[in-house]
N, C-alpha and C positions, 0 to 999 in steps of 0.2 A: 228366517234370519238371514240377513245379507252381511257378508264379510267383505269389507273393503280393504284391499291391500294397498298400503301406501308405497309409492315408488321410493327407491333409495335416494333419489335426488331431493325429494320433498322432506324425507326424514332427516337427511343431512342438513338441509336448510333450517329445519326446526331445532336440531341439536345445536347449531351454531348460535341460536338466539338464547340458549340457556346460559346460566352462570358458568357452567363448566366449559361450554363452547367459547365464551368470551375469555375465560382464563387461558384456554388453549391458544387462542389467537394472540393474546397479549404475551404469553410465554414465548411463542414463536417470534414475534416482533422483537422482544427483548433479547432473545438469543441471537438473532441476526445482528442486532445493534452491537452486542458484545463482540461478536466475530469481526465485524467491520472495525470496531475500535482497536481490537488486537492487531488486525491487519495494518491499521494506520501506525501503530507503535512499531511494528516490524519494518514497515517502509521507512519510517523516520530513522530507525537504527541503521538500515541498509544505506540510506542516503548519507548519513553521517560517516559511516565507516568507509563508504566509497570515496567520499571527499578526502578523508584522512589518508587513505591508501594512495589515492592519486597524488596528493601533495607529497607524501613521503617518497613515492616512486619517482616523481619528477625531481625532487631535491637530490635524491641519491644519484640519479643518472646525470644530472647537471654537474654535480660534484665530481663524479667519475670522469666525465668528459673533460672537465677543466683540468683535473689531475693528469689525465692521459696526455692532453695536448701540451700542458706546461712541462710535464716530465719529458716529453719528446723533444722539446726545444732546448731543455737544459742538460740533456745527456746525449750519449752517443746514439740513442734510439731516435729514429726520425718518424715524422708523421706520414712519410711515404711508404713505410713498411706495410706489408700485407697484414700482419697481425694487428697493427694499430688501426688500419683502415677497417678491418673486420670488427674490432672492438668498438670503434666510433659508430659504425653502422648499427650494431646491436644496441648501443646506447640510444641512438636516434629512434630506433623502433620501440624501445622501452618508454621513451618520452612520448611517443605517439600513442602508445597504449595508455599511459597516464592521462593524456588529454581525452581519450575516448571514454575512460572510466569517469572522469569529471563531467563530461558532456552528458553521459547517461544518468549520472546522479542529478544533474541540473534538470534534465528532462523529467525524471521521476518527481522532483520537487515542484516543477512548474506546471505539470499537467496531471499526472496520475494522483499525486497526493491532494491536489486541489479538487479533483473530481471525487475522490474518496471522501474528503471532508464535506463536500456538498451532499453526497449520498447519505452520510451519517446525519447531517442536519435534517434532511428530508425524512429519514426513518424516525428521528426523534419527534418531528412534527406530526408524522402519521400516527405514532404511538399516542401522542397527546390528544389528537383528534379522535382516535378510536375510544380512548377513555372518556372523553367528554360526551361523545355520541352515546356511548353505553349508559353513562350516568343520566342523560336526558331521557333516553328510552325507558330506563328503569324507573325514573321519577314519574313518567307518564303512566306506566303500568301500575305503579303503586297508587296513583290517584284513581285509576279505574277500579281497582280492587277495593 
């Protein structure tokens, strides 16, 4: 009696052809797709909040600068004072930060989110193809039986 030991690679390939193997692969693809879609929702929320934050920060600093400069011209306080210069400099930096946040949000919208959407579409297509291929193979096997 000869005992043939099947290599683990061959048995793994045979197990993937089974119904349970197909279900495992489909489950994995569906899980990846759900994760990617959740990531897309997260990025969309981050982009939206980044833009809102940027706009609010920009409006607040512009308003503060206007109030500071108008107040300095209408009162005994001058725009030449050290305190006023420091405040104006800080507000300019805040406006710069608001611009940076908006640029980062635009970058996420224009590149990362687009690439993520393409990846999601590719995964959906792959899932559809895998199901179709499995159905074809199963139909051929059923004809042979």
